[in-house]
Residue frames as qw, qx, qy, qz and C-alpha x, y, z in Angstrom:
[[0.770, -0.195, -0.324, 0.514, 85.27, 86.56, 11.62],
 [0.210, -0.975, -0.063, 0.039, 86.09, 89.47, 13.91],
 [0.326, 0.791, -0.436, 0.281, 89.45, 91.24, 14.03],
 [0.492, -0.571, 0.590, -0.288, 90.13, 89.62, 17.40],
 [0.935, 0.073, 0.338, -0.080, 89.50, 86.21, 15.84],
 [0.714, 0.659, -0.148, 0.183, 91.86, 86.97, 12.97],
 [0.006, -0.780, 0.536, -0.323, 94.60, 88.16, 15.34],
 [0.738, -0.356, 0.522, -0.237, 94.13, 85.03, 17.47],
 [0.938, 0.308, 0.159, 0.021, 94.48, 82.79, 14.42],
 [0.517, 0.743, -0.314, 0.287, 97.67, 84.53, 13.23],
 [0.335, -0.691, 0.553, -0.322, 99.12, 84.37, 16.75],
 [0.877, -0.148, 0.437, -0.136, 98.50, 80.61, 16.89],
 [0.851, 0.507, 0.015, 0.132, 99.97, 80.05, 13.42],
 [0.298, 0.804, -0.396, 0.328, 103.08, 82.14, 14.02],
 [0.526, -0.591, 0.546, -0.274, 103.74, 80.61, 17.45],
 [0.932, 0.030, 0.359, -0.033, 103.51, 77.09, 15.98],
 [0.718, 0.667, -0.099, 0.173, 105.74, 78.02, 13.03],
 [0.108, -0.822, 0.526, -0.192, 108.59, 78.94, 15.38],
 [0.799, -0.273, 0.531, -0.074, 108.73, 75.24, 16.24],
 [0.857, 0.492, 0.115, 0.105, 109.52, 74.51, 12.59],
 [0.238, 0.858, -0.406, 0.207, 112.68, 76.62, 12.87],
 [0.485, -0.541, 0.658, -0.197, 113.78, 74.35, 15.73],
 [0.903, 0.133, 0.393, -0.113, 112.70, 71.16, 13.95],
 [0.774, 0.601, 0.028, 0.199, 114.74, 71.97, 10.86],
 [0.744, -0.306, -0.006, 0.594, 117.77, 73.17, 12.83],
 [0.353, 0.708, 0.190, 0.581, 117.61, 76.75, 11.58],
 [0.209, -0.822, 0.153, -0.507, 118.06, 78.43, 14.98],
 [0.606, -0.074, -0.648, 0.456, 119.92, 78.02, 18.25],
 [0.187, -0.242, -0.529, 0.792, 119.02, 79.26, 21.72],
 [0.204, 0.698, 0.510, -0.460, 116.65, 82.27, 21.39],
 [0.060, -0.384, 0.410, 0.825, 117.94, 83.57, 18.04],
 [0.014, -0.187, -0.796, -0.576, 115.75, 83.97, 15.00],
 [0.303, 0.354, 0.472, -0.749, 112.15, 85.03, 14.58],
 [0.107, 0.403, 0.783, 0.462, 108.96, 84.70, 12.56],
 [0.206, 0.319, 0.286, -0.880, 106.44, 87.46, 12.04],
 [0.172, 0.417, 0.835, 0.314, 103.03, 87.42, 10.40],
 [0.150, -0.101, -0.118, -0.976, 100.92, 90.22, 9.00],
 [0.316, 0.403, 0.721, -0.467, 97.33, 90.50, 10.24],
 [0.246, 0.332, 0.683, 0.602, 95.41, 90.35, 6.93],
 [0.031, -0.759, -0.502, -0.414, 93.55, 93.51, 5.99],
 [0.416, -0.891, -0.132, 0.125, 95.21, 95.62, 8.69],
 [0.339, 0.778, -0.377, 0.371, 98.35, 97.64, 9.39],
 [0.621, -0.599, 0.436, -0.258, 99.38, 95.20, 12.12],
 [0.742, 0.284, -0.607, 0.016, 101.68, 92.22, 12.52],
 [0.787, -0.587, 0.161, -0.100, 102.76, 89.86, 15.30],
 [0.538, 0.599, -0.540, 0.246, 106.36, 89.00, 16.06],
 [0.799, -0.223, -0.473, 0.298, 108.38, 86.96, 18.53],
 [0.371, -0.924, 0.077, -0.053, 109.41, 88.73, 21.76],
 [0.359, 0.716, -0.544, 0.248, 113.12, 89.33, 22.28],
 [0.049, 0.465, -0.793, 0.390, 115.15, 86.71, 24.15],
 [0.773, -0.134, 0.337, -0.521, 112.30, 84.26, 24.81],
 [0.258, -0.234, 0.929, 0.126, 113.14, 80.55, 24.68],
 [0.436, 0.035, -0.633, -0.639, 111.28, 78.67, 21.97],
 [0.311, -0.239, -0.910, 0.132, 109.98, 76.22, 24.58],
 [0.057, -0.460, -0.559, 0.687, 108.27, 79.11, 26.36],
 [0.132, 0.114, -0.311, -0.934, 106.78, 80.76, 23.28],
 [0.237, 0.488, 0.820, -0.183, 102.98, 80.78, 23.33],
 [0.191, 0.639, 0.509, 0.544, 100.51, 82.66, 21.11],
 [0.285, -0.913, -0.291, 0.009, 99.79, 85.09, 23.96],
 [0.564, -0.581, 0.132, 0.571, 103.48, 86.00, 24.27],
 [0.473, 0.358, 0.412, 0.692, 103.76, 87.17, 20.67],
 [0.113, -0.525, -0.201, 0.819, 103.78, 90.94, 20.39],
 [0.375, 0.739, 0.535, 0.161, 101.27, 92.87, 18.28],
 [0.323, -0.400, 0.131, 0.848, 102.89, 95.76, 16.43],
 [0.437, 0.819, 0.165, -0.333, 101.89, 98.51, 14.04],
 [0.803, 0.474, 0.134, 0.336, 103.67, 98.92, 10.73],
 [0.129, 0.886, -0.296, 0.334, 105.85, 101.64, 12.22],
 [0.574, 0.214, -0.697, 0.372, 107.23, 98.99, 14.58],
 [0.250, -0.355, 0.461, -0.774, 105.51, 100.32, 17.70],
 [0.114, -0.173, -0.961, 0.183, 103.78, 97.93, 20.10],
 [0.387, -0.514, -0.435, -0.631, 99.98, 98.13, 20.31],
 [0.128, -0.293, 0.612, -0.723, 99.28, 99.20, 23.92],
 [0.635, -0.062, 0.419, -0.646, 97.08, 96.91, 25.98],
 [0.824, 0.253, -0.392, -0.321, 97.33, 93.99, 23.57],
 [0.954, -0.277, 0.101, 0.058, 98.40, 90.51, 24.63],
 [0.836, 0.077, 0.045, 0.542, 102.15, 90.39, 25.05],
 [0.221, 0.864, 0.040, 0.450, 102.48, 94.19, 25.08],
 [0.530, -0.824, 0.197, -0.021, 104.33, 94.09, 28.41],
 [0.837, -0.161, 0.324, 0.411, 107.24, 92.33, 26.67],
 [0.022, -0.705, 0.379, 0.599, 109.96, 93.64, 24.37],
 [0.845, 0.500, 0.085, -0.171, 109.58, 92.79, 20.69],
 [0.871, 0.087, 0.197, 0.442, 112.38, 91.20, 18.68],
 [0.284, -0.633, 0.210, 0.689, 115.38, 93.39, 17.96],
 [0.245, 0.062, 0.694, 0.674, 114.54, 92.76, 14.28],
 [0.222, 0.672, 0.646, -0.287, 111.10, 94.37, 14.58],
 [0.135, 0.745, -0.097, -0.646, 112.06, 97.56, 12.73],
 [0.031, -0.293, 0.787, 0.542, 113.36, 95.48, 9.82],
 [0.159, 0.369, 0.913, 0.063, 110.17, 93.40, 9.63],
 [0.169, 0.752, 0.416, -0.483, 108.02, 96.53, 9.85],
 [0.066, 0.604, -0.381, -0.697, 109.94, 98.17, 7.01],
 [0.071, -0.014, 0.908, 0.412, 109.38, 95.13, 4.80],
 [0.144, 0.562, 0.804, -0.132, 105.64, 95.11, 5.50],
 [0.120, 0.763, 0.162, -0.615, 105.30, 98.83, 4.81],
 [0.133, 0.631, -0.464, -0.607, 107.16, 98.69, 1.54],
 [0.204, 0.111, -0.899, -0.372, 106.13, 95.28, 0.21],
 [0.599, -0.054, 0.266, -0.753, 102.36, 95.03, 0.73],
 [0.813, 0.148, -0.461, -0.325, 102.27, 91.63, -0.98],
 [0.387, 0.247, -0.809, 0.367, 104.34, 90.15, 1.86],
 [0.690, -0.529, -0.185, -0.458, 102.42, 88.43, 4.66],
 [0.872, -0.475, 0.032, 0.115, 105.28, 86.82, 6.56],
 [0.309, 0.789, -0.476, 0.234, 108.96, 87.46, 7.33],
 [0.932, -0.338, -0.039, 0.127, 111.50, 85.05, 8.82],
 [0.192, 0.812, -0.512, 0.204, 115.04, 85.60, 10.07],
 [0.949, -0.297, 0.016, 0.103, 117.44, 82.85, 11.08],
 [0.053, -0.792, 0.595, 0.123, 121.17, 82.32, 11.45],
 [0.977, 0.087, 0.187, -0.059, 121.02, 78.89, 9.80],
 [0.650, -0.494, 0.397, 0.420, 124.55, 77.55, 9.40],
 [0.591, 0.162, 0.539, 0.578, 125.09, 77.12, 5.67],
 [0.208, 0.850, 0.365, 0.318, 123.08, 80.15, 4.53],
 [0.320, -0.936, 0.061, 0.133, 124.89, 82.31, 7.07],
 [0.675, -0.309, 0.417, 0.525, 128.24, 80.95, 5.87],
 [0.457, 0.515, 0.457, 0.563, 127.43, 82.20, 2.37],
 [0.084, -0.960, -0.212, -0.163, 126.37, 85.55, 3.88],
 [0.578, -0.709, 0.177, 0.363, 129.68, 85.78, 5.73],
 [0.572, -0.033, 0.483, 0.662, 131.47, 85.54, 2.38],
 [0.246, 0.620, 0.023, -0.744, 129.12, 88.08, 0.82],
 [0.036, 0.201, -0.815, -0.542, 128.53, 85.64, -2.01],
 [0.727, 0.117, -0.003, -0.677, 125.25, 84.84, -3.73],
 [0.592, -0.062, 0.803, -0.026, 124.25, 81.20, -4.01],
 [0.239, 0.297, -0.595, -0.707, 124.30, 80.31, -7.72],
 [0.804, 0.161, 0.233, -0.522, 121.33, 78.52, -9.25],
 [0.214, 0.450, -0.839, -0.218, 122.79, 75.10, -10.05],
 [0.091, 0.135, 0.979, -0.121, 120.03, 72.70, -8.93],
 [0.188, -0.397, -0.639, -0.631, 116.50, 72.41, -10.28],
 [0.381, -0.633, -0.646, 0.190, 114.89, 72.58, -6.84],
 [0.270, -0.446, -0.128, 0.844, 116.44, 76.01, -6.37],
 [0.049, -0.077, -0.484, -0.870, 115.09, 77.17, -9.73],
 [0.305, -0.520, -0.764, -0.230, 111.66, 75.87, -8.71],
 [0.411, -0.664, -0.520, 0.346, 111.56, 77.57, -5.34],
 [0.293, -0.677, -0.055, 0.673, 113.54, 80.77, -5.83],
 [0.539, 0.810, 0.229, -0.009, 113.62, 81.39, -9.58],
 [0.504, 0.739, -0.258, 0.365, 117.36, 81.91, -9.69],
 [0.510, 0.204, -0.543, 0.635, 120.33, 82.74, -7.49],
 [0.464, -0.762, -0.410, 0.188, 119.93, 83.75, -3.85],
 [0.313, 0.761, -0.078, 0.564, 121.11, 87.38, -3.74],
 [0.539, -0.239, -0.426, 0.686, 123.27, 89.10, -1.13],
 [0.110, -0.931, -0.279, -0.208, 121.99, 92.19, 0.64],
 [0.268, 0.702, -0.327, 0.573, 124.17, 95.00, 2.02],
 [0.471, -0.134, -0.649, 0.582, 125.84, 94.99, 5.41],
 [0.295, -0.637, -0.106, -0.704, 123.63, 96.74, 7.98],
 [0.081, 0.155, -0.750, 0.638, 123.56, 97.05, 11.75],
 [0.315, -0.490, -0.809, -0.075, 120.63, 95.58, 13.67],
 [0.199, -0.433, -0.532, 0.700, 118.24, 97.80, 15.59],
 [0.264, 0.520, 0.067, -0.809, 116.79, 100.24, 13.08],
 [0.748, 0.531, 0.229, -0.327, 115.33, 100.14, 9.57],
 [0.079, 0.682, -0.623, -0.376, 118.69, 99.66, 7.84],
 [0.293, -0.086, 0.945, 0.120, 118.31, 95.90, 7.49],
 [0.483, 0.571, 0.611, -0.260, 114.74, 96.24, 6.27],
 [0.330, 0.815, -0.171, -0.445, 115.84, 98.76, 3.67],
 [0.042, -0.496, 0.812, 0.303, 118.52, 96.33, 2.47],
 [0.424, 0.191, 0.883, -0.065, 116.03, 93.45, 2.27],
 [0.472, 0.719, 0.392, -0.326, 113.53, 95.47, 0.25],
 [0.234, 0.800, -0.355, -0.422, 116.05, 97.08, -2.09],
 [0.140, -0.352, 0.894, 0.239, 117.57, 93.67, -2.86],
 [0.361, 0.241, 0.899, -0.052, 114.44, 91.56, -3.25],
 [0.437, 0.682, 0.211, -0.547, 112.50, 94.09, -5.33],
 [0.397, 0.658, -0.491, -0.411, 114.78, 93.26, -8.26],
 [0.071, 0.252, -0.964, -0.045, 114.72, 89.48, -7.74],
 [0.718, -0.212, -0.460, -0.477, 112.21, 86.64, -7.86],
 [0.473, 0.035, -0.781, 0.407, 113.90, 85.14, -4.83],
 [0.551, -0.722, -0.239, -0.343, 112.00, 85.07, -1.54],
 [0.796, -0.488, -0.071, 0.351, 115.32, 84.89, 0.29],
 [0.305, 0.860, -0.241, 0.331, 118.20, 87.29, 0.79],
 [0.798, -0.206, -0.284, 0.491, 121.57, 86.77, 2.48],
 [0.106, -0.984, 0.040, -0.138, 122.31, 89.91, 4.48],
 [0.616, 0.519, -0.441, 0.396, 126.08, 90.29, 4.35],
 [0.243, 0.311, -0.677, 0.621, 127.91, 89.23, 7.53],
 [0.483, -0.179, 0.378, -0.769, 124.56, 88.62, 9.23],
 [0.311, 0.094, 0.941, -0.094, 122.33, 85.90, 7.87],
 [0.025, -0.278, -0.760, -0.587, 119.23, 85.05, 5.86],
 [0.381, 0.296, 0.391, -0.784, 115.85, 86.73, 5.76],
 [0.057, 0.221, 0.865, 0.446, 112.95, 85.22, 3.84],
 [0.392, 0.169, 0.148, -0.892, 109.54, 86.56, 2.86],
 [0.052, 0.211, 0.951, 0.220, 106.28, 84.92, 1.86],
 [0.306, -0.450, -0.477, -0.690, 102.60, 85.37, 1.17],
 [0.675, -0.660, -0.058, -0.325, 102.06, 84.44, 4.80],
 [0.382, -0.709, 0.576, -0.138, 104.22, 83.30, 7.70],
 [0.877, -0.040, 0.478, 0.013, 104.11, 79.64, 6.66],
 [0.727, 0.662, 0.056, 0.175, 105.27, 80.49, 3.16],
 [0.086, 0.878, -0.408, 0.233, 108.19, 82.49, 4.59],
 [0.641, -0.480, 0.589, -0.105, 109.16, 79.60, 6.88],
 [0.905, 0.288, 0.301, 0.084, 109.09, 77.21, 3.93],
 [0.499, 0.819, -0.176, 0.223, 111.46, 79.56, 2.10],
 [0.263, -0.778, 0.534, -0.201, 113.81, 79.57, 5.10],
 [0.829, -0.179, 0.529, -0.034, 113.84, 75.76, 5.22],
 [0.821, 0.511, 0.200, 0.161, 114.44, 75.44, 1.48],
 [0.206, 0.917, -0.299, 0.164, 117.13, 78.13, 1.57],
 [0.464, -0.634, 0.615, -0.070, 119.21, 76.27, 4.11],
 [0.876, 0.108, 0.467, 0.043, 118.83, 73.07, 2.10],
 [0.685, 0.692, 0.053, 0.219, 120.11, 74.63, -1.13],
 [0.056, -0.901, 0.405, -0.147, 122.87, 76.51, 0.72],
 [0.667, -0.422, 0.614, -0.007, 124.15, 73.21, 2.10],
 [0.853, 0.315, 0.403, 0.100, 123.80, 71.30, -1.18],
 [0.510, 0.835, -0.077, 0.190, 125.53, 73.93, -3.31],
 [0.269, -0.811, 0.511, -0.089, 128.32, 74.23, -0.74],
 [0.772, -0.202, 0.600, 0.061, 128.92, 70.48, -0.90],
 [0.779, 0.565, 0.241, 0.124, 128.84, 70.49, -4.69],
 [0.249, 0.916, -0.282, 0.138, 131.63, 73.08, -4.73],
 [0.520, -0.601, 0.607, -0.004, 133.78, 70.81, -2.58],
 [0.811, 0.127, 0.560, 0.114, 133.50, 68.19, -5.30],
 [0.469, 0.178, 0.487, 0.714, 134.23, 70.50, -8.22],
 [0.094, 0.136, -0.099, -0.981, 132.67, 73.31, -10.22],
 [0.424, 0.458, 0.693, -0.360, 128.83, 73.28, -10.21],
 [0.213, 0.245, 0.656, 0.682, 127.15, 73.47, -13.63],
 [0.240, 0.250, 0.200, -0.916, 124.91, 76.56, -14.00],
 [0.375, 0.513, 0.772, -0.002, 121.35, 76.08, -15.24],
 [0.184, 0.257, 0.393, 0.864, 120.59, 78.22, -18.32],
 [0.165, 0.127, 0.297, -0.932, 118.37, 81.21, -17.58],
 [0.558, 0.008, -0.379, -0.738, 115.57, 80.15, -19.92],
 [0.576, -0.138, -0.806, -0.002, 115.42, 76.74, -18.23],
 [0.141, -0.150, -0.620, 0.757, 115.28, 78.41, -14.81],
 [0.367, 0.058, -0.023, -0.928, 112.33, 80.49, -16.06],
 [0.637, -0.059, -0.615, -0.461, 110.49, 77.37, -17.25],
 [0.479, -0.140, -0.806, 0.318, 111.11, 75.48, -14.01],
 [0.002, 0.114, 0.449, -0.886, 110.03, 78.41, -11.86],
 [0.486, 0.011, -0.217, -0.847, 106.84, 78.98, -13.85],
 [0.642, -0.109, -0.719, -0.244, 105.86, 75.31, -13.65],
 [0.400, -0.152, -0.759, 0.490, 106.55, 74.91, -9.96],
 [0.062, 0.128, 0.349, -0.926, 104.84, 78.13, -8.92],
 [0.493, 0.201, -0.032, -0.846, 101.75, 77.82, -11.10],
 [0.734, 0.114, -0.537, -0.399, 101.24, 74.13, -11.98],
 [0.439, 0.132, -0.843, 0.281, 102.89, 71.89, -9.37],
 [0.063, 0.025, 0.721, -0.689, 100.93, 70.67, -6.34],
 [0.042, 0.496, 0.866, -0.047, 97.26, 70.30, -5.42],
 [0.028, 0.914, 0.397, -0.076, 96.40, 73.99, -5.23],
 [0.569, 0.127, 0.064, 0.810, 99.06, 76.10, -6.94],
 [0.143, -0.846, -0.352, 0.374, 99.03, 79.68, -5.72],
 [0.464, 0.801, 0.040, 0.376, 101.56, 81.36, -7.98],
 [0.580, 0.123, -0.299, 0.748, 104.71, 83.23, -7.08],
 [0.265, -0.583, -0.426, 0.639, 104.77, 85.96, -4.43],
 [0.069, -0.331, 0.185, 0.923, 105.12, 88.66, -7.08],
 [0.025, 0.342, 0.797, 0.498, 102.15, 87.46, -9.14]]
């Protein structure tokens, strides 16, 4: 497969995955974005800024280098990349195991971020998927690498593939773009469930050793073709 073929495939995958954000109610209007690394290269594709999801096609995605600059002459290069591009680029440069990054303002996860409070690990599905609590990253202003730095510095010390950037919203990472979108969907689900549980009373924490066992099983045994955790 040629490089052009690989780029085409990633473009198609990432464009289609944006529809999942809409399907699961994780975004409104033109907010949010998915990016995907081009395997074996220092390139990634990302959603253009301010483009309606209904108008998003593979050709409109913007091909960028890992410094965040747009590749001249590539498809979509006449558009402006997402305002989160610098953050995505920083993650890719500093976490080579990451193949996809997602940002949303999904309601419940963002509500936790607005409080600057981590989501405690009180349900087994959360232990399975994230290996513990969902951490909070530092407050940072959009537009430069500050958010990316906060994502990396927070997630490097956690098994979680999700971080709640304080007063902003969630970012998720994955082995590829689909994996990162799955994390975004699961994050919003646990954010909602744990919020509801706190309205009913005090959630019961899951012991750390049990979280470890659940995470290990889900990541390396569960399913038809277990792939292991992102950090493996």
